[in-house]
Every structure is written in C-alpha cells, then in structure tokens.
N, C-alpha and C positions, 0 to 999 in steps of 0.2 A: 518508600516507593517513589520512583522517578516520575516527575511531571515536567513536561517541557512546555513553556509558555511562549507564544508569539503575540503579535499585536492583537489579533482577534481570537486566537485559538488556544486550546490546552490539549496536549497529547498526553494521554494517561490510559491506564488499564480500565476496561469497562467493568461495571458491576452487573450483578444478575438482573437488576431492575432495567438494564439497558437491552436485555435480550430481545424483546419484541421489536425494538427499533432496529437492531442488527438484522433480525430475520426479515423484516419488511424491506429494508433498504438493500441489503446484499442479495436478497432473494428475487429482486427485480431482474428480469432477463436482460434488459439493456445495460445493467451493471455487471452481472455475473458472466455474461458471454465474453468479456474482456479479461477475465481472471483465470489463471491457469490451475489453481488448486482448490477451487470452490465448487461443490456439487450443485446441481440443479435438479429438482427443486431443493432449496435450502430450508431446512427444518429447525425446530427448536432444539432437537438433540445436537444438530451441527453447531448451533450457537453455544450450547452448554460445553461441548468439546472445545470450542474456540476459547471461551472464557477460562476454562480450566487450564488450558495449555499456556496461556499468557504468562503465568507465574514463572514458567521455565524459559521464557524468551525475553531477555533483557531489553531488546530494542524493538519490541512490537507493541503498538499502542492503538487505541482508537482516537479519533479526532473529534473534539467537542468544541462547540461555540456556546459560551455560557454553560448550560447543563444539557444542551441538545447534542446528541450523537450525530455526526455528519458522515463518518467513514472510518477507514482504518489505514495504518501505515506501519512499515517495518523495514529494518535493515537486518538481513540474514547473512551470516558469515558462511562462505563456501569453503569447506575444508580442502578443496582441490586447488585453491589459489589464495591469494592474499587480498581478495576483494570482498566487499560487503555489497549485497544485492538489495537495491531499493525497490520496494513495491508499495502500492497504495491503491485505495479505491474511495470513491465518494458516492453517497446516495444521489440518485438522479436529480432530486430537487435542489441539490447544492452545486450542480455543475455551472461553470461559466462565471464564478464569482471570485476566483483566485484562491480558493481554499486549498486546493491540492498543491499549488506552487508554494503557498505560505507554510503549509504543514511540512512539506519536503525540505524547504530551506531551514526551518526550525530544527528538524531532526538531523539534517546534515551538519548544521552548525554545532549542535550538541555533540555529535560524534567526533568532529574535528577538535573542538575546544576542550571537551571534558574527557574524551577517551583516546585522543591522539590517533584516530582512524583517518587514513588518507586516501585509500583506494576504494572507489565506488563504481558499481556498474548497475545497469538496469536493462530492461527490454520491454518492448510492447508488441502486441500482435499487429500484423499488417492490417491497416484499415482503421486502427484506433488513433485517429488524427488528434484527438484531445490530449492523449498521453504524449504523443509526439511533441506537441506544443509545450506542455509542462516541462518535459525533460530538456527541451531546447532552451527554455527560459532559465533553467537551472545551470546551464553550461555543459550538459552532456553532449558528447559527440558520437556519431554513428561509427561503429567499428566493424560492422558486417551484418550479414543476414544469417538466420538460423531457423530452427523449428522448436516448437514448444507444444507439449501435450496440454490440451484444455479439457479439464474434467467435465465441465458443464456441457460442452459440445461433444464430448467423447471422440475427439479427433486431434490429430497432430496438425498444427497450423504454422504457417510461416510467421517469423517474427524479426524484428530489427533489434540488434544488440548495440548497446552504447556504454561508454565509460565517461566519467566526469573528468574533463580535461582543463 
C-alpha cells in the first residue's frame, strides 16, 4: 500500500480507528462548506463509505502528522481530458500551518516522479481565499471561472478553475 512521506506528514489510507476523527473534522461546517462532494451533516456511515471506497482509489489518501489525522487529499483522473484533479481538505484546527501546501507538494511530486503524470488542474469555490493561496504557492494558474455543485450547501456555486503551469 502506497504511503507518501514529506518532512512532517504521511499521506496514507485511513483505518477504521480514524473514523471518529474524520467525522468530527470534515463534519465541521467551516470545513465542509468548501467541499463539493461531502454531505452535511457528515455521519459515521459517510465515513464508513469513504474508508471502504479508498481501496479503489489509488491516489486518494488521508493526511497524518505522526498518527494524528489532519485531513484528506486526492488526485482524480477525469476521463474527459488528460488532467488529474487535485482536491484536499484539512480539519479547522490544522489551518494556517502549511500542512495543505506540504501535502499537495508531496502528492504532486509522487505523481510526477513515480507515475509520470504531468497535467494537473484544481478549482476552489469563490470566497475560499485559503485554497486560493495554497494553489498559488503550488504554481497553479487561473484558467477561468465556472460553477460547481456543493452537496453540503445544496447549491451550485461559482468557482475558480486552475491548472498547474
């Protein structure tokens, strides 16, 4: 099973013992309101489904510091184009410490060096200034505006699209 290590973090699949941490962190409205595919409220059954689905998703991980779960990260291939879509989240108690940038750099480096993936895109909902800063630090450039459905808000919201350039 793949584990990706950075200076402070380990990207790996969660275990069932991590379920309560997942539920409490991603179930926080201030976290989930910026995520497109996560329901609110987020329940234990949702975490079970998430953990079970990860075995089928090669480039989807949770972010750990030591043995503490901090968030999640993924690269998902879009069959409509040649790009891999970067997505991530952190529990609110871990914001502002560089964890998202470090985890993303680690996953992107792994994808390039080990899997020869070269095309990356991402997006963030308008107003999510923290994600805008993370993606800018990683070298992503804005390619336009769009819309994305946000399951937790039950609404289609404006978003900013980016590619790694």
